[in-house]
N, C-alpha and C positions, 0 to 999 in steps of 0.2 A: 503493500499500499504505499503510496507517494504522500507527501505532505500536501495539506489543503490550505491554500493561502487564506481562504475565508474563515476557516476555523482558527487558524493562526491569529489573524486580526482580531477575531472575537474574544479569543482568550486574553489577548493583550488588553483589550478595552475593559474588559470585565476586571483585570488586575490593576487597572489605573495607569497602564503603560502606553507610551506613544512610540510606535514603531514606524520610522521613516525609511523606505527603501533607498539605498545610495546608488544603485545601479540596476539594469534590467534583470540580470541573471544572479546576482550574488551581492550581498552585503546590505545591512540596515542598521541605522542608529537608533538606539532605544534611549528614551528620555522618561523621567518621571519616577526614577527609582535611585535609592541610596544603597549602594551594594554593601556598604559597612553596616547597615541597619539590619533589624530582625526581620527577615523576608518570609512572608507566609507562603503556604504551599501553592496558592494560586499564582503569585508572582513567579515563583521558581518554575512552575509548569509552563507559564507564559514564555519566560526566557528560553527554556528549553525547546519549546515549539518554534520560537523564532530562530534559534540556531539551526534546527533541522531544516526550516523552510529556506533560510537565506544563507546558510552555510558559515558566515561570519557575521557577528553583530558587534557594535561599537557602543560604548558608554563614555561620556565626557564628564569632566569635573568631579571625579570620584576621589574620595579621601581615604583609601585603603592603606593600612600598614601591612607588614608581612603576616601577622596573625588574622588580620581581616580578610586578606587575599585567600589564605588557606581555608578559612571558615567559609567563605563564599564558595570556593571550589568544591568543598566537601558535600555541598547541598547537590551536586550533580554527579558525583561518583567518587571513587577511590583515588586518592592522590599517589602518583608515582614519586617514589624517593630513589633518586639516582645515587649509585655508589660513588660516582666520581662527578664532581661539579667544578665549575670555574672558580678561580681564586677570589673573585668578587662576590661569591654567593654567601648568603648569611650562615654561619655554622649552626645556629640554634634552630634553623627552619630548613630540615633536610628535603622538604617538598618544594622549595623555591630555588630556581636557578636564576642567578643574576648575570647578565651580560653587560659589558662596559666598553663595547667597540675595542678600539685599538689599545685600550688599557688591559683588556682581557688577554690578548694574544702577543702583544708587543714583546719581541724578544724571545718568545717561546719557539722551540724546535729551530733555533738559529735563524729566524727571519722575522721581519716586521710585519705588522697586520696587513699592509698594502700587498706585500708580496704573497702572503698566505692566502689573501682574498683572490688575487689574480690567478693563483694556481688551482683553486677551487672553481674558478669560472672562466676557464680558458675557452669555453664556447658559450654562445648567447643564451642556451637553454640550461647550462649546467647548475646555475644557482637555485632553480625551481626545486622545492622539495616538500615532503611532509615530514613531520618530526619524527625521528627514530624510525624511519620507514624500513630499514634493514632487518628489524625485529620481527619475529613471527607473530607477535601480538602488538603492533604499533599503538601508540596512546590514542584513545578515542577523541580527545579534545585537548585544546590548549587554551589557557587563559593568561594573556600577557598584559602587564600594566607598565605604564610609562611614568618614570620618576623624574628623570631630567632628559630633555630633548633639545636639539638645536633649534634656533629660530627659523630655519629653513632646511630643507633636506631631511633625510632619515625616514621616508615614507616606507610603508610596507604594502606589498601587493599580493592579493589572493585570486586563486581561480577555481571556478566551479567545475569539478570533474564529472559530475552527474549531467550537466548541461553539455560538457564537451562530448561525452559519450553519446547522448541524444542527438547531437549534431552531426554525427557520422552517418554516411549512407547506409541503407539497409544491409547490403551485401557486406560491407566492410565490418558492420556491427556483428553480424553472424561470423565473420572470420575471426575477430579478436575475441569473441566470447569463450572460445575454447582454448585460448592460449594461456600460458604461464610465463613469468619473467623472473629471473633471478635479481634480487635487490642486495647489494653488498655494500657494507660501510667503506667509503673512501674511493669507490671506483671513478668518482668524478674529479679526483684530485690529480694534478699533473705534477709528477715528481721532479724535483731538482736533479741536475746531473750529479753524478757521484752519490756519496752517502747523504741520505735524507732522514733526519731525525724524525719527521712527522710519518713517513712511510713505516720506519720501525715502530713507532707508536700505533699506527693502525694495524700492523701485523700482529702486534701483541694483544690487541683487543678486537680481533676480527669478529664480525657479526654478518651473517648472510642468511637469507631465507628465499624460498620459492613462493612466490605470490600469484594468484590469478590476475591476469592483465585487466580482467573486468571483475570487480568484486561486487557483491549484493549488499547494500547497506543493511545492517542488522535491525535498524528501527524504521527506516522509511521504505524499504524494498526497491529503492532505486538501483539502477546499475551504475557503477562508477568506473570511469576509465583510470585504472590504478596505475598511473605512470608517475615519474618525477625524474628530474634531471640529474640529481646528485647520487642516487643510490642504485638506479637500474644498470645492471651489468649487461644482460642480453635476454631475448626471448628464447625459452627452452624450445628445442627441436628444430630451429632454424639456423641456417649458417649465419656466421658473423656478418657478411656483407647484407644478407636479407634482413637480419634482425636490426642492424644499424639504420637502414633505410626506413624500415617500419617504425622503429622507435622514433626517428627524427620527425617522421610525418605525424605521429601521435602526440608528440610533445608540442609541435607547432600548433596542432589542432586545440590542445588543452590550454594553450596560453593566448588564444585569439582574444583580442581586446575586448570583444563583446561579453566574453566569459569571466571577466576580471573586474576587480575593484580595488582601488588605491586609496590607502588612508593616510591622512596627514595627522601626526600625533602632536598631542599637547600633554603638558604635565597633568597627570590625574586621568589620562585616557586608558580605556581598558578595551581590549579586543578578546573575544571569545569565539573560537572557531572549531568546526567539526574537522578533526584531523583525518577522518576516514574519507570524506568526501572533497577535500580541497588539498591543493598545495599552494605554497607561497613563496614569494621571493623577498628576502631580507634586503634592506637598502645597500648599495655599493657605493654611495656618494658621501658618506660620513667621514671618511679618512681625510678628505680635503677640507674639512670644516674644522675651525678652530673652537669647537663647542662639544661638550661631553654628550653622550647619549646613554643613559643607564635604564634598563628595562629589567622587569622581574617576571619569571615564566613559572607557571604551575601547569602540570599535565595530568590529565585523568587517564586511568589505566583502561586499555582496550581489549578487545577480543581478537581471536585469530580469524583473519578474513576467509570468506568462503566465496567460491566462484559460481558462475550461473549453473554449472553442472552439479553443485553441492559439494565439490571437492575443496577441503580447506587447505590453507597455506602449510608449507612444511619447513621446519628449521634445517638449515645446512651446517651452520657452525656457529657457535656462541650465542645462540638464540633459543631459549625455552620459554614457554608461557608462563608469565608471572614472574620471571626471574630478571631483576634489574641490577 
C-alpha cells in the first residue's frame, strides 16, 4: 500500500501541524511543533506519515540539545549506537554522531579534508549515498540537526528513489526488478598512489552486502530503486562493462532534478528522512568557506531489505543484522 497524501494532510491538520511541500516529488517543511516538547501520539503519527509521504521533512527554529534530540528520535524507533564515531561526537551520547566538516577529517589519514573529499567524489555521481548502505540492515531513518552553519553554502540535497523507480519505462522496471547489487564500504574512494592510510582503514573495517536493486518499502509497499553512488560495487550476474553502464544510467535517473529537493540550513534546523527510500548528497562547497558547519546526526535501526521476489539482502562480510 502506498502513502495517501490526503490521509497524510488530514493527520497533520488534526495534530495541529502545517505541512508545506518543498518540491513536487520530495520534501516538506513542517511547522507548528516544538520537537523539544512533550509530543503526543497524534503529532508523532502525523510526522511519521509525512516522512513516509515526502521522504524527507524539515523543521526550523528548533531548540534541541543532545538529550532532546535523542528523546525525539526514540519516539520513532530504536537508536543506532555506533562503536566508532568522529572525534567531535559527544562522548556521553553514544547515539549522536557529530560532523564538523574539515575539523573532523583534517589531517586524518595523511590528507586534508579537501583531498579526502575529492577522492570520494572523483565522478559526478559518487557523492550520492544512503547512510550505512553497505550494511545488510541499513538504518531506517536519519535525523540531522544543525548547530552552526555558514551564512551561505553547505546545503544538502535528497532524491526520492521511489519516484525514480516509477519514472523508469515498464520494460526497464521489469528488468531491474530481478537484479541484485553488491554494496561495499569504500568502493567509491579513489586511492592515493602508493601507501594509502585510508585504504588500510577501509580494509580493516570492511563491510559489504548483496542488496536487491529494487527493494520493497516495508511500510508503504513502494518499490525503491535501491542504488547509491558511494557504496554500489556492481550488479550481480552481469559483466563489469554491462554493470557499469546500467548503474550509471540508473544513478542518472535517480538524481534527475525533478526527483530532488535542496535544503538551506539554518541554526536550529532539523531534517528527518527515510533512509530506505532516499539517497542524499552532502555539501561539497564548505571547505572554501571560512565558517564552521557543525551538525549532529541520530540514526534509527532498520531492517534487512527485501526485493520484489521476496528475497532478502545477504551479508557478504562484516555485516550482520543488528550488529553495529
